[in-house]
C-alpha positions in Angstrom: -27.7 136.7 207.1 -26.1 134.7 204.4 -22.6 135.3 205.8 -21.8 135.2 209.5 -20.0 138.2 210.9 -16.4 137.7 211.9 -16.7 138.5 215.7 -16.4 136.2 218.6 -19.2 137.8 220.5 -21.9 140.4 220.1 -20.0 142.7 222.5 -16.9 142.5 220.2 -19.2 143.1 217.2 -20.8 146.2 218.9 -17.4 147.7 220.0 -15.9 147.2 216.6 -18.9 148.9 214.9 -18.7 151.9 217.4 -15.0 152.2 216.9 -15.2 152.1 213.1 -18.1 154.6 213.1 -16.2 157.0 215.3 -13.0 156.6 213.2 -14.9 157.7 210.1 -17.5 160.2 211.4 -16.7 163.6 212.8 -19.0 165.2 215.3 -20.4 167.6 212.7 -21.0 165.0 210.0 -24.4 164.1 208.8 -25.0 160.3 208.8 -27.8 158.4 207.2 -28.3 154.9 208.8 -30.2 152.7 206.3 -32.0 150.6 208.8 -31.9 147.8 211.4 -30.0 149.9 213.9 -30.7 147.9 217.1 -31.6 144.3 216.1 -31.8 141.8 219.0 -30.8 143.9 221.9 -32.5 145.9 224.7 -33.6 149.5 224.3 -31.1 150.4 227.1 -28.2 148.8 225.2 -29.3 150.4 221.9 -29.4 153.8 223.5 -25.9 153.3 225.1 -24.5 152.4 221.7 -26.4 155.2 219.9 -25.1 157.8 222.4 -21.5 156.9 221.7 -21.8 157.5 218.0 -20.5 160.7 216.5 -22.4 162.8 214.0 -25.9 164.1 213.3 -27.9 160.9 212.7 -30.9 160.2 210.5 -32.7 156.8 210.3 -34.1 155.2 207.2 -36.5 152.7 208.7 -35.5 149.1 208.3 -37.5 145.9 209.0 -36.1 145.5 212.5 -36.7 148.8 214.2 -38.6 147.9 217.4 -35.9 149.7 219.4 -34.3 151.9 216.7 -37.4 154.0 216.3 -37.4 154.9 219.9 -34.0 156.6 219.8 -33.5 160.4 219.3 -32.6 160.6 215.6 -31.8 164.3 215.0 -32.6 164.0 211.3 -35.8 162.1 212.0 -37.0 158.7 210.8 -38.0 158.1 207.2 -39.2 155.2 205.1 -37.3 156.5 202.1 -35.5 159.8 201.5 -34.8 161.8 198.4 -32.1 164.4 198.8 -29.0 166.0 197.3 -25.8 166.0 199.2 -22.3 167.3 198.7 -19.6 165.5 200.8 -16.2 167.0 201.6 -14.1 167.3 198.5 -17.0 166.7 196.0 -17.2 169.3 193.2 -21.0 169.1 193.0 -24.0 167.7 194.9 -25.2 164.2 194.2 -28.9 163.3 194.0 -29.8 160.3 196.2 -32.7 157.9 196.8 -32.2 156.3 200.2 -34.1 153.2 201.3 -33.5 150.2 203.5 -34.4 148.0 200.6 -32.9 147.7 197.1 -35.2 148.9 194.4 -35.2 148.0 190.7 -36.1 151.5 189.9 -36.6 154.7 191.9 -37.7 158.4 191.4 -35.4 160.2 188.9 -33.3 157.1 188.2 -33.4 158.1 184.5 -32.1 161.5 185.5 -29.0 160.1 187.3 -30.3 159.9 190.9 -28.3 157.3 192.8 -29.9 154.7 195.0 -28.3 153.6 198.2 -29.7 150.8 200.3 -29.0 148.3 203.1 -30.9 145.1 204.1 -29.0 142.8 201.7 -25.9 142.3 203.8 -23.7 142.7 200.8 -25.4 140.0 198.8 -26.6 142.2 195.9 -23.9 143.4 193.5 -23.7 147.1 192.8 -24.8 148.6 189.5 -23.5 151.9 188.0 -26.4 153.7 189.8 -27.0 151.8 193.0 -25.2 149.9 195.8 -25.5 148.4 199.3 -24.0 150.8 201.9 -24.5 148.4 204.8 -21.5 147.6 207.0 -21.4 144.0 205.6 -20.5 145.5 202.2 -17.9 148.0 203.5 -15.6 146.3 206.0 -18.0 146.9 208.9 -17.7 150.7 208.7 -19.6 153.7 207.4 -19.0 154.7 203.8 -18.5 158.2 202.4 -20.1 159.5 199.2 -16.7 159.8 197.5 -16.2 156.1 198.2 -19.6 155.3 196.9 -19.0 157.4 193.7 -15.7 155.6 193.2 -17.4 152.2 193.4 -20.2 153.2 191.0 -17.7 154.6 188.5 -15.8 151.3 188.7 -19.0 149.4 187.9 -19.9 151.9 185.2 -16.5 151.3 183.5 -17.1 147.6 183.5 -20.8 147.9 182.4 -20.8 150.8 180.1 -17.3 151.8 179.2 -15.3 154.9 179.6 -18.0 157.4 178.8 -20.3 156.1 181.6 -17.4 156.1 184.1 -16.4 159.6 183.2 -19.9 160.9 183.8 -19.9 159.4 187.3 -16.3 160.5 188.0 -17.3 164.1 187.2 -20.1 164.0 189.8 -17.7 162.8 192.4 
């Protein structure tokens, strides 16, 4: 990783991530983890962490999934996922393309589908239609769709002016 994480130990790291997850995620929430769930630990440790996390979990396969793929992901394990979701408080569904990796283009990008990815540890700047949703980019916590939409609208304002930002704000 380009930037070291601000934890004194892996135990502190894991406890912080579990705490932040459970502070954001309610038991009935649907969570998409965009890969590399259990890098560098035993399967038993990965399972003990996994079992403590709230929500209905789906894995988008990362490049370090030797243990992650062996966990009971309720929503399954996918290489990429195309879906529409409507988070709490959103007036309309948002079309998404989820992948562990950042893409230059993706299905229906020209129709407004938004691309969310991980892998880059916050090193790739967001665009008006895509962003890194990994914990490195969001204060070591999960991110909600309204937060993503707010970031994308901010980028759209800078890149394309008020009309582009208004279109994204309407979707949020």
